[in-house]
C-alpha positions as CSV (number, residue, x, y, z in Angstrom):
1,M,0.0,0.0,0.0
2,V,1.1,3.5,-0.7
3,I,-0.1,6.7,0.9
4,N,0.9,10.3,0.2
5,Q,-0.1,13.2,2.5
6,T,1.0,16.8,2.6
7,L,1.7,19.0,5.6
8,T,2.0,22.8,5.4
9,F,4.0,25.0,7.7
10,S,4.4,28.7,8.0
11,T,8.1,29.5,8.4
12,R,10.0,32.6,9.4
13,G,12.8,31.9,6.9
14,N,16.4,32.7,7.7
15,G,17.3,29.3,9.0
16,H,14.1,28.6,10.8
17,L,14.3,25.0,12.1
18,I,11.0,23.2,13.0
19,D,10.5,19.9,14.7
20,V,7.9,18.0,12.5
21,T,8.2,14.6,14.2
22,S,4.8,14.6,15.8
23,Q,3.0,15.6,12.7
24,V,4.8,13.0,10.6
25,S,4.2,10.3,13.2
26,G,0.5,11.2,13.3
27,I,0.2,10.6,9.6
28,L,1.8,7.2,10.0
29,A,-0.5,6.3,12.9
30,D,-3.6,7.4,10.9
31,S,-2.5,5.4,7.9
32,G,-2.9,2.0,9.5
33,I,0.2,0.7,7.8
34,R,2.3,-1.2,10.3
35,N,5.6,-2.0,8.5
36,G,7.5,-0.3,5.7
37,I,9.3,2.9,4.9
38,L,8.3,6.5,5.2
39,T,9.8,9.3,3.2
40,V,9.6,13.0,4.2
41,F,10.2,15.4,1.3
42,V,10.1,19.2,1.3
43,V,8.9,20.9,-1.8
44,G,11.2,23.8,-2.8
45,S,14.9,24.5,-3.4
46,T,15.5,26.7,-0.4
47,A,14.5,24.3,2.4
48,A,15.7,20.9,3.6
49,I,14.8,17.9,5.8
50,T,17.2,16.4,8.4
51,T,17.3,14.7,11.8
52,F,19.0,15.8,15.0
53,E,18.3,16.2,18.6
54,Y,16.0,19.2,18.6
55,E,17.1,21.2,21.6
56,P,18.3,24.8,22.0
57,G,22.0,24.1,22.1
58,L,22.0,21.9,19.0
59,I,19.7,24.4,17.1
60,K,22.3,27.1,17.8
61,D,25.1,24.7,16.7
62,M,23.4,23.9,13.5
63,T,22.6,27.5,12.7
64,E,26.3,28.4,13.3
65,L,27.4,25.5,11.0
66,Y,25.1,26.7,8.2
67,D,26.4,30.2,8.6
68,K,30.0,29.0,8.2
69,L,29.3,26.7,5.3
70,A,27.2,29.1,3.3
71,P,27.4,32.7,4.8
72,V,24.6,35.1,4.1
73,N,27.0,38.0,3.3
74,K,28.9,36.3,0.6
75,H,28.4,36.9,-3.1
76,Y,26.6,34.0,-4.9
77,A,26.4,33.9,-8.7
78,H,22.7,32.8,-8.3
79,D,21.9,36.2,-6.8
80,A,22.7,37.8,-10.2
81,T,20.2,35.5,-12.0
82,W,17.1,36.6,-10.1
83,G,18.2,39.4,-7.9
84,D,16.6,37.9,-4.8
85,A,19.8,37.6,-2.7
86,N,19.1,34.1,-1.6
87,G,21.9,32.2,-3.2
88,F,23.1,31.1,0.3
89,S,19.7,29.4,1.0
90,H,19.9,27.3,-2.2
91,V,23.5,26.2,-1.3
92,R,22.4,25.3,2.3
93,A,19.4,23.4,1.1
94,A,21.4,21.5,-1.6
95,L,24.0,20.5,1.0
96,Q,21.4,19.3,3.5
97,G,19.0,17.6,1.0
98,P,15.2,17.7,0.5
99,S,14.3,14.3,1.8
100,L,14.7,11.6,4.5
101,T,13.6,8.0,4.5
102,I,12.9,6.3,7.7
103,P,11.9,2.6,8.2
104,F,9.1,1.7,10.6
105,E,7.9,-1.5,12.2
106,D,4.7,-2.2,14.2
107,G,3.6,1.4,13.3
108,S,6.7,3.0,15.0
109,L,9.4,5.0,13.2
110,Y,12.9,3.8,13.8
111,L,14.1,7.0,15.4
112,G,16.5,7.3,18.2
113,T,15.4,8.5,21.6
114,W,16.7,12.0,20.9
115,Q,16.3,12.0,17.2
116,Q,13.7,14.3,15.6
117,I,12.7,15.1,12.1
118,V,13.5,18.7,11.3
119,L,12.4,21.0,8.5
120,A,15.0,23.7,7.8
121,D,13.8,26.8,5.9
122,F,16.9,28.6,4.7
123,D,15.2,31.3,2.5
124,N,15.6,34.9,3.3
125,R,11.9,35.5,3.9
126,P,8.9,33.8,5.5
127,R,7.3,31.1,3.4
128,Q,4.5,28.5,3.3
129,R,6.3,25.2,3.1
130,S,4.8,21.9,2.0
131,I,6.2,18.6,3.1
132,V,5.0,15.4,1.4
133,V,4.9,12.3,3.5
134,N,5.1,9.2,1.4
135,I,4.4,5.9,3.2
136,I,5.0,2.5,1.5
137,G,4.3,-0.7,3.4
138,E,1.8,-3.2,4.6
C-alpha cells in the first residue's frame, strides 16, 4: 500500500528549524500501515529535511554551522540571476538535502530516543512550506 499526504508549515525563513516529528508520526498512525518505509520530502529548493536532537544548544550549533558553510553576506552567482539575494539558501538546502527515508515497524518509526525530524527553511523571507509524507508498506 502507498499513501501520500501533505503537511503545510508557515516559516520565518532565515534558518528557521522546525520539529515536525509529531505531525509525521501522526500521519503514520492514521495510515494503519504497520511495516515499511516513510519518506519525508520538502517541496522547494531553499528548504531541507534532516534529523537531529531538537534542543536549543544543537539548534544554535546547526545555525552556526550553516552560517560557516554558506554565509549570508557572501556573493553568490545565483543572486545575479534573479536578484533575490538568496543564493546562500539554495546552497544550504542543496547540502542538507530535500528528503529523508525512515523505516518503521509495528507502526513506530525507527528514530533514536533523541532524534527528531526537522524542517530547515533557509530562504531569506517567511514562506509557506509543503512537506510530502510518502508511506510505503503493509
